[in-house]
N, C-alpha and C positions, 0 to 999 in steps of 0.2 A: 502494500502497502505506501512506501514511499516515493514512489512515482506518480501517485493521483496528492500525493500527497503536492508535490513539489511542481503538482499541477499549476494546482489549486493558490498555491502560495506565489507563482506566477502571474498567474490571473486578479489576483487581489494587487501584486502593481502598476499590471499594464494598465488598469483601470483606474488604480491614482492619478499615476503620471500620468492621462485618461485626462482627471478631471483637472488637475491642473494644469495644463498645456490652453483645453477653453474657456478655462477660469485668462489663463494669461496674454491668450488671445483674445478677451470678451467676448465670447463666445462664437467666432469667425467658425466654423463647423468644415466648412471645406479651407479650412487655414491650411499647408501642403504637410505643416506640421499634427496639425488635430487627427488629417484623415489615415499621415501613415503609421503614430500609436494608434489608433482607432483599424485600421489593419492589423497590423501585431495584437490588440484584445481580440479581434474575429477568430482570428485563426489559434490562437493560446484554445480560446474556447469550440472551437470547432478539436480541437485535439481531447478538449476532455469526454466532450459531448462523443466520440468513436470509445476513447481510454471505456467512459463506462458503456456505450454499445458491444463492445466487444468480453466487459462482467456480466455483464446482462443475459448473451446469448450464450456463455460461457454452461 
């Protein structure tokens, strides 16, 4: 379950980074940095979902 915990920690860090960037960029959601951070969070969330599907499918 260490892998799951690592994924959750990554997701939390990426979420916090995205929130800070959004505030820093004055809620400009199309700013390149905000979009990149959003994509990174989205990727991590997809990894988490795939991990769960694998574990449930077993």
